[in-house]
C-alpha positions in Angstrom: 50.1 80.4 -0.4 51.9 79.9 3.0 48.6 80.5 4.8 46.8 77.9 2.6 49.7 75.4 3.2 49.7 75.8 6.9 46.2 74.3 7.1 47.6 71.0 5.3 51.2 70.8 6.4 53.1 70.4 9.7 54.0 73.9 10.8 57.8 73.5 10.4 57.4 72.1 6.9 55.3 75.2 5.5 58.3 77.3 4.6 60.5 74.7 3.1 57.6 73.4 0.9 56.5 77.0 -0.1 60.2 77.7 -1.3 60.1 74.4 -3.4 56.9 75.5 -4.8 58.2 78.9 -5.9 61.5 77.5 -7.0 59.8 75.1 -9.4 57.0 77.4 -10.4 54.4 74.7 -9.2 50.7 75.5 -9.8 49.3 73.6 -6.7 45.7 72.5 -6.5 44.2 71.0 -3.5 41.3 68.9 -4.7 38.6 66.6 -3.2 39.5 63.1 -2.3 40.2 60.6 -5.2 40.1 56.9 -4.3 42.9 55.9 -6.7 45.6 58.4 -5.9 46.8 60.7 -3.1 48.2 63.3 -5.7 49.6 63.7 -9.3 51.9 65.8 -11.3 51.5 66.9 -15.1 52.9 69.5 -17.3 50.0 71.4 -18.8 49.7 72.3 -22.4 50.6 75.8 -21.4 53.9 74.5 -20.0 52.8 75.0 -16.5 53.7 72.4 -13.9 50.5 71.5 -12.2 50.4 69.3 -9.1 47.1 68.2 -7.3 47.1 66.8 -3.8 44.1 65.5 -1.9 42.6 67.8 0.7 41.5 65.0 3.0 45.1 63.7 3.7 46.5 64.2 7.2 49.5 66.5 7.5 52.2 64.1 7.3 50.7 62.2 4.4 50.0 65.5 2.7 53.7 66.5 3.1 55.0 63.0 1.7 52.6 63.4 -1.3 53.5 67.0 -2.1 57.2 66.1 -2.1 56.6 62.9 -4.1 55.0 64.9 -6.8 57.5 67.7 -6.9 60.1 64.9 -7.1 58.5 63.9 -10.4 58.7 67.5 -11.8 62.3 68.0 -10.8 63.3 64.5 -12.0 61.7 65.1 -15.4 63.1 68.6 -15.8 66.7 67.2 -14.9 66.8 63.8 -16.8 64.3 64.2 -19.4 60.8 62.9 -20.1 62.0 59.3 -21.1 62.8 58.3 -17.5 60.6 55.8 -15.7 58.1 57.6 -13.5 59.2 55.8 -10.4 62.7 54.9 -11.6 66.1 55.4 -10.0 66.2 59.1 -11.1 62.8 59.8 -9.3 64.0 57.9 -6.3 67.2 59.9 -5.9 65.2 63.1 -6.4 62.6 62.2 -3.9 65.2 61.1 -1.3 67.1 64.5 -2.0 63.9 66.6 -1.5 62.6 64.7 1.5 65.6 64.1 3.6 65.9 67.7 5.0 62.2 67.3 6.1 62.9 64.1 8.1 63.3 66.0 11.4 61.7 65.6 14.9 60.2 69.1 14.6 58.1 67.9 11.6 57.2 64.4 12.1 56.0 62.8 15.6 58.3 60.3 17.3 56.0 57.4 16.3 56.6 58.1 12.8 59.9 59.6 12.4 62.0 56.3 12.4 59.6 54.7 9.9 59.9 57.7 7.5 63.6 57.6 7.8 63.7 53.9 6.9 61.4 54.3 4.1 63.4 57.1 2.4 66.5 54.8 2.4 64.8 53.4 -0.8 61.4 55.0 -1.4 58.7 53.2 -3.3 56.1 54.5 -5.8 53.6 54.6 -2.9 54.3 54.8 0.8 51.1 52.8 1.0 53.1 49.7 0.0 55.2 50.3 3.2 52.8 48.6 5.5 54.4 49.8 8.8 54.7 53.3 7.6 51.2 53.4 6.0 49.6 52.0 9.3 51.6 54.6 11.4 50.4 57.6 9.1 46.8 56.2 9.2 46.8 56.8 13.0 46.7 60.6 12.3 43.7 60.3 9.7 40.1 61.3 10.9 38.5 58.1 11.0 34.8 57.5 10.8 33.5 55.7 14.0 32.3 52.6 11.8 35.5 52.2 10.0 38.2 49.5 11.1 41.4 48.1 9.9 41.3 44.6 8.6 43.9 43.5 11.5 41.1 44.6 13.9 38.3 42.5 12.3 37.8 39.2 14.4 38.8 36.1 12.3 35.7 34.6 10.6 33.9 37.9 10.7 32.4 39.5 7.7 33.3 43.0 6.4 32.5 45.4 3.5 35.0 47.4 1.5 34.3 51.0 -0.1 32.9 49.4 -3.3 30.3 47.3 -1.4 32.1 43.9 -1.9 31.7 41.6 1.2 34.5 39.4 2.5 35.1 36.8 5.3 38.4 37.2 7.3 40.3 33.9 7.4 44.0 33.9 8.5 47.3 35.8 8.4 49.7 34.8 5.6 53.0 36.4 6.5 52.2 40.0 6.4 48.7 40.0 4.7 45.3 38.6 5.6 43.6 36.0 3.5 39.9 36.8 3.0 37.4 35.1 1.0 34.8 37.1 -1.1 31.4 35.9 -0.1 29.8 36.4 -3.6 32.5 34.6 -5.5 34.4 32.3 -3.0 37.7 33.8 -4.4 40.6 34.2 -1.9 42.1 37.8 -1.8 45.0 39.2 0.3 44.6 42.5 2.2 47.2 44.7 3.9 46.6 45.0 7.8 46.0 48.6 7.4 43.1 48.3 4.7 40.1 50.3 6.0 36.7 48.2 6.1 33.4 48.2 7.7 32.6 45.3 10.0 29.1 43.5 9.1 27.6 42.7 12.6 27.1 39.0 13.0 
C-alpha cells in the first residue's frame, strides 16, 4: 500500500497516511476522475470503511481529499451517524487529522500558508476557498487549451466542460460575471474555473 500511495502523495505524507489507513481499517480505492467530487466515504454493507479518491488529483489535492474522507469516517465513528456530514464534529476531526501534515516538508512554500489558513476553519470543499484552490491548481497537469476564467480577456467567449458557451463581462468582488450566450442569463464564475477560450 505504501508503494501505491507514494505515486499519489507527497513523499513525507506517505507514512502518516498509511498509518491512518491501517488504524481506521480503510478500504481505499483510487478511481477514475468524477466531475462532481474529488473523493467520498461510505460504510459498506459488510461494515467495511470504503474511501474513494480520484486518481487524476495532484499530490497536494489528493492528500487533502484523503484526509477529508478519513475525517468523515472518524467523526461518524466517534460522534455517531446523526451528525451533519460537514458539521462542527467533522471540522474538528478534519483539523485534528490535517494539522500534523501542514509542514514545509509536505507542502510547497506557495501553498503552505494558504493550507494553514484554510484549516483554521475548514469548509466542505477546499474548492470554495478560491485562493487555496487556485494555488493547488498550479500543480495540476493542464491541457494546453485549458485556461482559468481570470485569464480569459474581457468580452471573449469561452466554453465550459458541458459545452455551454459564455461571454466574460466584468469582475464582481471575487467572481466574474459571464453571460450564457444561448439564454442571455448571468452567471458568476470563480477565478479558477477551467474553461476553453473560443477564438474570436
